N, C-alpha and C positions, 0 to 999 in steps of 0.2 A: 533437746530431743529425748534425753533419758527419761524424764517423767512421763512423756507420751508413750514411749515404748513400754515402760513399766505398767502403765494403765492398760494398754492393749493386752499384755500378757495376763494381767490380773483379771480382765474381763473374760479371757479364754478359760482361765481356771474356774471362775465363778460359774460360767455357763455349763462347764462339764460337771461341776459339783451338783448343780441344779438338775441336770439330766440323769446322773447316776444315783443321786441322793446318798453319796458316799465320799468322804474325804479320802479314805484308804484307796478306793478304786481309782479315783481321779489321780491320786499321787502315783499309783502304779502305771497308769496309762501315759502320764506326762513325764515320767522319769523324775519325779520330785519326792521329797519326804512328806509324810503326812502333816508334820508341823508346819512346813513351808506353805502347804495348801491352805491350812487353817488360818495362818497368819495373813495370807494374801486376801482371803475373804474378809477377815477382820479389818485390814487396812482399807479395803473398799468400802466397808460399812462406815468406818471413821471418816473417810473422805466425803461420803454422801450425807452423813449425819442421820442415817436411818438404819433400822435392822432389816436385813435382806433374808435371813434364815432364822427359823425357830428351831433350836436344837434341844434334843432330849436324849436320854440314855438309849432309847430304842430306835428313834428315827429323827429325821429332820424334814422340814417342809418350808416352802417359800412363804414369806409374808406377802401382804397385798402389794407393798412396795417392791418386794423381791420378784413377784410375778411380772410386774410392769418393766422392771429393769432387765430381767432375763429375756423377755420377748424382744425388747429393743436392742439389747446387746447382741443377741443371737443374729438378728437381722443385719446389724452393722458388721459383724464378723463375716457373714456370708457375702456382703457387698464388697468387703476388702478382698476376700478370696477370689471373687469373680473379677474384680479389677486386676488383680495380679495375673490371673490366667489369661485375660485379654491382652495384657502388655507382654507377657512372656511368650505368647504364641502356643499353638496346640502341641507341638512336639517338645518344645522346651518346658512346657508345663506338665509333661508326663514324668513327674517325679513325686516323691512322697510315699505315703502308705495308703492302701485301700483295704478296709476291713470288709470282707464279704462273707455272707452266711449261705451255705449250700446244704441241701438235704443229703442224708447219708448215702443211699444207694445211687440215685441219679447223679448226685454230686461226684462221688468217687469214679463212676464209670464214664460220665458224659461231660461234666463241667471241669474237673481237675485237669484233664489233658489240655483243655483250652487255656487254662490259667498258666500252665507251664509254657505253652507257646507264646502267650502274651508277655510273660517275663523275659523270654528270649528276645523279643522285639524291643523291649523297653528296659534296659539294664539299670536305669536310675529309679525304677519303681520297686516298692516292697509290698507284699501281700500278707495280710493277717486273715487266715481262713478259719471260719467257724463251721464245723461240720456237725449239723444238728437238725433232727427232724421236728423237734418241738417248735411251737409257735413262740416267738420271742418279741420283746419290745425293742425295736430297732434303735430308737433313740437312747434308751437306757443302756443297751449293750454297745453303743457306739458304732453300729453297723452302717456302712455307707450304702450297701445294696444287698438285698437277699434274693436268692433264686428259689422260687417256690412253685409247686404245681398245685394251684388252688384257684377258685373263682370267688373266694370270700376275702374282701379287702376292707381295711379301715378307710373310711371316707376321706381321712386326712392324708392318706398315703398317695404317692405317685407311682403308677405301674406302667410297665412296658411289656407287651406280649412278645415272647421270644419264639415259641413253637407250639404246635399241637402234636402230641405224641399218640401214635396209633396203639390201640390195645386189642387183645384177642382173648378168646376163651379157650382154655386147654385142659385136658385131663391126661392122666397116665393110661397106658393100655391096660394096666392091672385094674384100675378103677372101672374102666368101661366094660371089661370082661365080667366083673363081678356084679356091677350095679346097672350097667347100661348107660346110655347117654340121653340127654333131653333132645327132643325133636323140634322144640320151639322154645323161645325165651320164656314163655308162660310156664313151661315145665321146670324151670330152674329152681323154683321154690320146693320142688319135690326131692332135690338132691342136696348133698353136702357141698356147700360152697365155702371157700376159704376167704375170710373177710379181712381186708386191709383196713385196720381200725383208724388210721390217720387220714384216710380219704375223706374229703368233704361230704361225699354222698353216703358214706358209711355202708349200710346194708342195702341201700337202694342202687341197683345197677341200671344204668341208663343206656338206651340204644337209639340209633337214629334210623328212621325210615323216610328217606328224602329229607324234607324239612320238619317232619314230625318227630317228636321225642317221646319215647316210651320208657317208663321206669318200672322195674320189677323188684319186689322185695324178696331178698334171698335170706337163707338161714344156713347155719353150719356150726360145728362144734369148735372150730378153730378160728381165732382172731389173732392177727399179728400186726405189729407196728413196722414191719420191714417188708418191702416187696420181694427181697431175696428169700426171706423166710416163707412167704406165700408160695414161691416157686418150689422151694425145698419140700414143703408139705404136699404139693401136687405131685412131685416126683415120687413120694412115698405112697401114692395112691389114696390120699386122705380126702380128696375132693377136687372140685373145679375151681380154678383160679382165673380171675380177670386181671391180666397183667400187661405191661408194656411189651410190644412185639420185640423191641431190641433186646430185652432181657431174656426172651424165650427162644430166639432164633436158633441158637446152638442146640438146645434140647429138642426142638421140633425137627431140625435137620438130622439129628442122630436117632430120632424115633422114640426118645424117652417120653416125650409129650406129644399129644395129638390135638390139632385144632378141632373144635366142634362148632356147630351152627355157623358155618362159613358165610352164609347168606345174610346173617345179622351183623350189623355194624355197631359195635360198642362206641359210645360217645368218647372221643379222644380226651385226654386230660391236657389242659393248657399249662404251659410253663411261662411264668412271668418274672420279670425283674421288678422288685418292690423297693422303692426308696422311702426313707423316713420323711416325715413332713419337713420340707425345707424350701427355701426360696431359690436356692442355687444348687445345682448338681455339678461338681467339679468335672473339668474336661477329662481327667484321667478315668473317672468312674464311667462317664458316658462312653469313652472309647472301649473300656473293658466290656461293658454290656453289649455294645455292637459287635465286638469280637466273639463273644459267647453266642450271640444270636446267629452269626454267620456260620458257626461250626455245629450247632445242634439243630 
């Protein structure tokens, strides 16, 4: 049995090296030394009698044989994981580590509380949480699932819609007293608008009129990569922001910000769970995504 177990572990090491393109990173993730990772790949190449990786001082890449072996080894590892989950059952299979990527603002305010509750329910689970707004390569980063507000997906990825988040237009009383407010969405381009630079739509703000979708090109002196920064700029009277209602409710209630164009309906942004390309999604990851969906 020992040789089979060694081969299975070696396959896992090789697959992760191929995904990360790094011996160092694979060693850190798997709790091994860099030399043991390198030796494992060398042993595998010796066993197969072919070169799987082309190494240089700057980078490494898979050979043609390496690509073939990687694809089949990854599929085999997923099949084994699926088999184990089926045998162990749903609750007994709720162990191990889930690496999840969440956006900065929405993640901290809306997703993290869900994660703490999920850990309370499943004490055998561990979470590795990446809080990052930038677009990342899920396979390269070793992410099991990413929570993102976007409608732009890689065709190889699997997605699950979690929620549609209501957005509203607001300004500060100071801005409206000095500049006035638009009376229609067509007039937005005449005003200072605070641009959330990471939004897929960018400077094109979309509104819904029944089933019709209308897009307006807006301009402004301020672009930010954080929804909280957009709200902060609006509070200073620097312009109009189109932001999630949940982030604005306290300021609206206190009168620090005022809703404008209440009869216009900004297109909500959709929140999705995005999985890397894979044949099998572990039960623990599915359960976590369903838990998040139920709470947001």
